[in-house]
Backbone as ProteinMPNN parsed JSONL, in Angstrom:
{"seq_chain_A": "MIDLMFQLAGDYILVRIDGNNILFGNTASGAQMATIDGLKLSREGAMKEFPDLKDNDDWRKIAIERFKAKIQSMPVEDSKAAYIIADLKNYGYRPLYKQKQGWRGEKIGDTS", "coords_chain_A": {"N_chain_A": [[3.101, -2.089, -15.155], [1.302, -0.486, -12.434], [-0.385, 2.185, -11.308], [-1.788, 3.397, -8.185], [-4.048, 5.598, -6.626], [-4.954, 7.08, -3.727], [-6.901, 8.666, -1.031], [-6.504, 10.04, 2.164], [-7.694, 11.708, 4.649], [-6.603, 14.893, 4.295], [-4.555, 14.382, 2.606], [-2.888, 12.982, -0.396], [-2.321, 9.765, -1.439], [0.013, 7.862, -3.313], [0.399, 4.776, -4.806], [2.582, 2.714, -6.443], [3.003, -0.036, -8.454], [5.22, -2.285, -9.603], [5.933, -5.009, -10.97], [7.233, -7.059, -8.612], [7.971, -4.925, -6.979], [6.889, -2.449, -4.83], [6.007, 0.839, -4.469], [5.561, 3.686, -2.493], [4.09, 6.883, -2.021], [3.337, 10.345, -0.897], [1.378, 13.418, -0.712], [2.129, 14.836, 1.408], [4.79, 14.568, 1.82], [6.002, 15.686, -0.384], [5.446, 13.997, -2.388], [7.552, 12.138, -2.557], [8.777, 8.985, -3.403], [8.868, 5.845, -1.8], [10.068, 2.739, -0.636], [8.435, 0.007, 1.135], [10.212, -0.347, 3.245], [11.033, 2.209, 3.937], [8.885, 3.395, 5.018], [6.939, 4.744, 7.608], [5.783, 2.83, 9.96], [2.694, 1.803, 11.579], [2.456, 0.675, 14.848], [0.126, -0.228, 15.953], [-1.451, -0.873, 13.834], [0.15, -2.832, 12.623], [0.085, -4.78, 14.621], [-2.69, -5.386, 14.487], [-2.759, -6.68, 12.086], [-0.903, -8.677, 12.345], [-1.113, -10.348, 14.893], [0.492, -12.214, 16.439], [3.011, -10.891, 16.712], [2.873, -9.309, 18.839], [4.53, -9.319, 21.351], [7.056, -9.141, 20.195], [10.189, -7.787, 19.676], [11.314, -7.114, 17.273], [9.109, -6.59, 15.505], [8.534, -4.706, 13.465], [10.377, -5.192, 11.383], [9.769, -7.966, 10.812], [7.066, -7.768, 10.22], [7.238, -6.192, 7.701], [8.75, -7.95, 6.161], [6.753, -10.113, 5.988], [4.852, -8.726, 4.535], [6.114, -8.354, 1.909], [6.669, -10.92, 1.191], [4.082, -11.794, 0.789], [3.178, -10.051, -1.177], [5.156, -11.136, -3.213], [4.103, -13.677, -3.577], [1.868, -13.259, -5.105], [0.612, -13.797, -8.473], [0.131, -11.834, -10.549], [0.238, -8.243, -11.336], [-2.287, -7.153, -11.233], [-3.664, -8.59, -9.15], [-2.072, -8.049, -7.048], [-2.676, -5.27, -6.906], [-5.368, -5.257, -6.185], [-5.352, -6.576, -3.715], [-4.008, -4.502, -2.309], [-5.634, -2.421, -2.561], [-7.796, -3.386, -1.099], [-6.764, -3.866, 1.43], [-5.723, -1.264, 2.284], [-8.14, 0.138, 2.348], [-9.279, -0.757, 4.696], [-7.921, 0.646, 6.59], [-9.033, 3.22, 6.304], [-8.193, 4.668, 4.144], [-9.2, 5.976, 0.916], [-10.014, 4.805, -1.992], [-9.22, 6.015, -5.27], [-8.231, 6.402, -7.988], [-7.065, 4.228, -10.682], [-4.365, 3.434, -12.517], [-3.034, 1.831, -15.352], [-0.074, 0.946, -16.91], [0.576, 3.517, -17.878], [-1.827, 4.415, -19.227], [-4.974, 6.052, -19.468], [-6.327, 6.97, -16.434], [-8.581, 5.078, -14.367], [-11.579, 5.39, -12.423], [-11.991, 4.032, -9.179], [-13.587, 2.586, -6.479], [-15.473, 4.549, -4.251], [-15.723, 7.713, -5.371], [-16.99, 10.236, -4.658]], "CA_chain_A": [[3.031, -1.11, -13.99], [-0.01, 0.006, -11.92], [-0.538, 3.28, -10.198], [-3.126, 3.503, -7.445], [-4.208, 6.903, -6.016], [-5.814, 7.007, -2.578], [-7.055, 9.895, -0.237], [-6.468, 9.926, 3.482], [-7.858, 12.998, 5.166], [-6.221, 15.855, 3.125], [-3.348, 13.815, 1.864], [-3.237, 12.001, -1.458], [-1.286, 8.802, -1.468], [0.336, 7.105, -4.591], [1.245, 3.522, -4.643], [3.118, 2.113, -7.61], [3.347, -1.577, -8.505], [5.909, -2.581, -10.781], [6.257, -6.389, -10.635], [7.229, -7.118, -7.113], [8.395, -3.581, -6.386], [5.765, -1.434, -4.49], [6.494, 2.106, -3.808], [4.557, 4.452, -1.72], [4.409, 8.381, -1.762], [2.141, 11.034, -0.494], [1.594, 14.842, -0.917], [2.746, 15.611, 2.687], [6.345, 14.459, 1.694], [6.378, 16.264, -1.702], [5.463, 13.067, -3.374], [8.778, 11.339, -2.595], [8.51, 7.635, -3.405], [9.761, 4.972, -0.888], [9.646, 1.327, -0.505], [7.855, -0.072, 2.565], [11.278, -0.273, 4.233], [11.377, 3.476, 4.286], [7.695, 3.869, 5.616], [6.692, 4.875, 9.08], [4.549, 1.844, 10.2], [1.879, 1.99, 12.816], [2.565, -0.537, 15.584], [-1.133, -0.675, 16.233], [-1.909, -1.627, 12.67], [0.86, -4.113, 12.429], [-0.424, -5.806, 15.657], [-3.975, -6.0, 14.208], [-2.51, -7.59, 11.06], [-0.094, -9.824, 12.906], [-1.232, -10.516, 16.454], [1.519, -12.86, 16.938], [4.125, -10.002, 16.833], [2.527, -8.345, 19.929], [5.666, -9.19, 22.244], [8.335, -9.303, 19.542], [10.936, -6.461, 19.493], [11.59, -7.027, 15.757], [7.787, -6.562, 15.014], [8.644, -3.987, 12.262], [11.078, -5.947, 10.27], [8.958, -9.195, 10.502], [5.871, -7.283, 9.281], [7.807, -5.787, 6.334], [9.071, -9.312, 5.503], [5.614, -10.77, 5.559], [4.225, -7.961, 3.332], [6.968, -8.62, 0.769], [6.368, -12.425, 0.811], [2.561, -11.81, 0.29], [3.26, -9.635, -2.7], [5.706, -11.959, -4.114], [3.251, -14.798, -3.824], [0.8, -13.112, -6.137], [1.127, -14.017, -9.751], [0.072, -10.673, -11.366], [0.123, -7.017, -10.754], [-3.742, -6.937, -10.894], [-4.077, -9.236, -7.885], [-1.335, -7.087, -6.008], [-3.443, -3.999, -6.758], [-6.662, -5.684, -5.537], [-4.899, -6.747, -2.255], [-3.461, -3.284, -1.599], [-6.875, -1.509, -2.221], [-8.831, -3.974, -0.065], [-6.13, -3.543, 2.739], [-5.746, 0.08, 2.682], [-9.576, 0.617, 2.657], [-9.573, -1.196, 6.02], [-7.519, 1.638, 7.408], [-9.538, 4.525, 6.179], [-7.792, 5.074, 2.906], [-10.324, 6.09, 0.188], [-9.398, 4.573, -3.21], [-9.659, 7.044, -6.034], [-7.926, 6.015, -9.354], [-5.975, 3.198, -10.849], [-3.909, 3.609, -13.783], [-2.285, 0.785, -15.847], [0.91, 1.13, -17.938], [0.609, 4.869, -18.333], [-2.944, 4.696, -19.839], [-5.691, 6.959, -18.769], [-6.571, 6.312, -15.204], [-10.044, 4.784, -14.136], [-11.923, 5.642, -10.977], [-12.016, 2.938, -8.385], [-14.204, 3.066, -5.327], [-16.519, 5.823, -4.389], [-14.928, 9.046, -5.536], [-17.755, 11.289, -4.443]], "C_chain_A": [[1.653, -0.46, -13.626], [0.37, 1.061, -10.99], [-1.805, 3.376, -9.333], [-2.92, 4.873, -6.687], [-5.237, 6.757, -4.906], [-5.93, 8.47, -1.902], [-7.116, 9.378, 1.161], [-6.523, 11.196, 4.134], [-7.475, 14.062, 4.148], [-5.002, 15.465, 2.348], [-3.815, 12.878, 0.637], [-1.987, 11.018, -1.496], [-1.179, 7.966, -2.782], [0.973, 5.74, -4.254], [1.406, 2.913, -6.052], [3.626, 0.659, -7.575], [3.915, -1.78, -9.696], [6.526, -3.868, -10.53], [6.084, -6.492, -9.15], [7.733, -5.959, -6.443], [7.274, -2.791, -6.108], [6.512, -0.263, -3.877], [5.281, 2.904, -3.385], [4.878, 5.949, -1.625], [3.162, 9.046, -1.282], [2.496, 12.642, -0.706], [2.284, 15.5, 0.156], [4.369, 15.532, 2.448], [6.775, 14.763, 0.334], [6.292, 15.179, -2.653], [6.543, 12.157, -3.686], [8.304, 9.872, -2.595], [9.414, 6.853, -2.532], [9.234, 3.655, -0.945], [9.12, 1.146, 0.88], [8.884, -0.143, 3.585], [11.293, 1.15, 4.719], [9.947, 4.203, 4.947], [7.715, 3.937, 7.165], [5.503, 3.908, 9.368], [3.973, 1.955, 11.647], [1.959, 0.606, 13.603], [1.214, -1.165, 15.795], [-1.784, -1.371, 14.999], [-1.146, -2.735, 12.274], [0.288, -5.133, 13.508], [-1.926, -6.252, 15.154], [-3.777, -6.948, 13.024], [-1.698, -8.975, 11.537], [-0.204, -9.922, 14.357], [-0.014, -11.134, 17.041], [2.93, -12.065, 17.299], [3.998, -9.119, 18.055], [3.987, -8.145, 20.886], [7.035, -9.328, 21.509], [8.925, -7.928, 19.271], [11.113, -6.151, 18.089], [10.24, -6.963, 14.944], [7.942, -5.842, 13.601], [9.178, -4.674, 11.003], [10.304, -7.181, 9.85], [7.861, -8.7, 9.677], [6.176, -6.963, 7.982], [8.099, -7.024, 5.554], [7.873, -10.014, 5.065], [4.788, -9.995, 4.547], [4.927, -8.424, 2.024], [6.614, -10.106, 0.332], [5.143, -12.563, 0.239], [2.488, -11.243, -1.015], [3.85, -10.371, -3.56], [5.028, -13.168, -4.641], [2.167, -14.653, -4.888], [1.295, -13.089, -7.514], [1.11, -12.813, -10.657], [-0.032, -9.371, -10.716], [-1.431, -6.664, -10.414], [-4.179, -7.374, -9.477], [-3.385, -8.372, -6.785], [-2.171, -5.811, -5.802], [-4.714, -4.234, -5.937], [-6.213, -5.797, -3.985], [-4.608, -5.442, -1.558], [-4.744, -2.459, -1.441], [-7.669, -1.953, -1.188], [-8.149, -3.601, 1.39], [-6.115, -2.172, 3.063], [-7.118, 0.61, 3.072], [-9.931, 0.22, 4.189], [-8.961, -0.108, 7.042], [-7.882, 2.95, 7.034], [-9.025, 5.149, 4.916], [-8.972, 4.878, 1.827], [-9.662, 5.939, -1.397], [-10.057, 5.542, -4.326], [-9.425, 6.697, -7.472], [-7.004, 4.812, -9.302], [-5.616, 3.368, -12.433], [-2.936, 2.53, -14.292], [-1.368, 1.208, -16.951], [0.851, 2.481, -18.661], [-0.687, 5.188, -19.042], [-3.758, 5.527, -18.908], [-6.318, 6.174, -17.544], [-8.191, 6.071, -15.204], [-10.469, 4.952, -12.806], [-12.276, 4.311, -10.449], [-12.581, 3.454, -7.055], [-15.117, 4.033, -5.456], [-15.778, 6.978, -4.425], [-15.634, 10.276, -5.339], [-17.371, 12.223, -3.424]], "O_chain_A": [[0.961, 0.051, -14.507], [1.209, 0.953, -10.096], [-2.882, 3.431, -9.927], [-1.836, 5.216, -6.215], [-6.35, 6.316, -5.192], [-5.129, 9.354, -2.206], [-7.736, 8.337, 1.375], [-5.475, 11.836, 4.225], [-8.118, 14.059, 3.098], [-4.512, 16.22, 1.508], [-4.835, 12.189, 0.638], [-0.829, 11.429, -1.571], [-2.178, 7.44, -3.273], [1.949, 5.636, -3.512], [0.418, 2.646, -6.736], [4.5, 0.249, -6.811], [3.333, -1.54, -10.754], [7.592, -3.901, -9.915], [5.082, -6.13, -8.533], [7.925, -6.066, -5.232], [6.615, -2.396, -7.07], [7.393, -0.33, -3.019], [4.167, 2.765, -3.89], [5.966, 6.248, -1.133], [2.083, 8.455, -1.245], [3.646, 13.06, -0.84], [2.936, 16.53, -0.013], [5.107, 16.412, 2.89], [7.774, 14.22, -0.139], [6.944, 15.265, -3.694], [6.611, 11.503, -4.727], [7.436, 9.56, -1.78], [10.614, 7.125, -2.488], [8.066, 3.439, -1.267], [9.313, 2.01, 1.735], [8.546, -0.019, 4.763], [11.562, 1.326, 5.908], [9.936, 5.378, 5.316], [8.456, 3.23, 7.847], [4.359, 4.206, 9.027], [4.643, 2.152, 12.661], [1.584, -0.444, 13.082], [1.072, -2.387, 15.826], [-2.555, -2.32, 15.136], [-1.689, -3.612, 11.602], [0.062, -6.292, 13.159], [-2.321, -7.39, 15.406], [-4.513, -7.929, 12.914], [-1.917, -10.105, 11.099], [0.753, -9.515, 15.015], [0.494, -10.647, 18.051], [3.791, -12.543, 18.038], [4.863, -8.283, 18.317], [4.466, -7.032, 21.107], [8.049, -9.601, 22.151], [8.274, -7.038, 18.723], [11.068, -4.979, 17.715], [10.271, -7.275, 13.754], [7.471, -6.414, 12.618], [8.627, -4.732, 9.904], [10.179, -7.44, 8.653], [7.694, -9.134, 8.538], [5.454, -7.4, 7.086], [7.725, -7.127, 4.385], [7.833, -10.503, 3.937], [4.073, -10.612, 3.758], [4.228, -8.863, 1.111], [6.305, -10.369, -0.83], [4.985, -13.328, -0.713], [1.852, -11.79, -1.916], [3.353, -10.46, -4.682], [5.208, -13.649, -5.76], [1.639, -15.604, -5.464], [2.307, -12.442, -7.782], [1.997, -12.719, -11.506], [-0.389, -9.355, -9.539], [-1.734, -5.977, -9.438], [-4.903, -6.689, -8.754], [-3.986, -8.02, -5.771], [-2.347, -5.342, -4.678], [-5.05, -3.425, -5.072], [-6.756, -5.093, -3.134], [-4.911, -5.272, -0.377], [-4.975, -1.866, -0.388], [-8.218, -1.168, -0.414], [-8.801, -3.14, 2.327], [-6.517, -1.869, 4.186], [-7.252, 1.416, 3.993], [-10.79, 0.844, 4.813], [-9.43, 0.015, 8.173], [-7.137, 3.868, 7.378], [-9.498, 6.253, 4.646], [-9.632, 3.839, 1.801], [-8.944, 6.802, -1.901], [-11.256, 5.815, -4.292], [-10.415, 6.69, -8.204], [-6.359, 4.421, -8.329], [-6.434, 3.42, -13.351], [-1.956, 2.34, -13.571], [-1.856, 1.811, -17.907], [1.047, 2.571, -19.873], [-0.71, 6.321, -19.524], [-3.396, 5.734, -17.75], [-6.73, 5.016, -17.608], [-8.956, 6.737, -15.901], [-9.647, 4.629, -11.949], [-12.822, 3.492, -11.187], [-12.199, 4.508, -6.547], [-15.565, 4.395, -6.544], [-15.139, 7.254, -3.41], [-15.131, 11.331, -5.724], [-18.066, 13.214, -3.202]]}, "name": "protein", "num_of_chains": 1, "seq": "MIDLMFQLAGDYILVRIDGNNILFGNTASGAQMATIDGLKLSREGAMKEFPDLKDNDDWRKIAIERFKAKIQSMPVEDSKAAYIIADLKNYGYRPLYKQKQGWRGEKIGDTS"}
């Protein structure tokens, strides 16, 4: 299990990777954890990632399925964490910490 902590504006976002299960939570929602199915996705962000879904009414469902397939195609949690860190950085999330298996967290990215 790997936990990743990000900052976006005044919120802190936690991403938990446990095998192929990815959970997301933030301080604005009281740190409640949810799967990607429960997240509010930005249409603009999904169109940037998947331009072919522009005119598709089921864009949200298809984008979620593609995310899950991408995660499942990665062999280890470390590669899943690297993918999530790189992807969220593109959308303004600042990576702060990474914690593996409950061990002491290590700083990632620029935490100044």
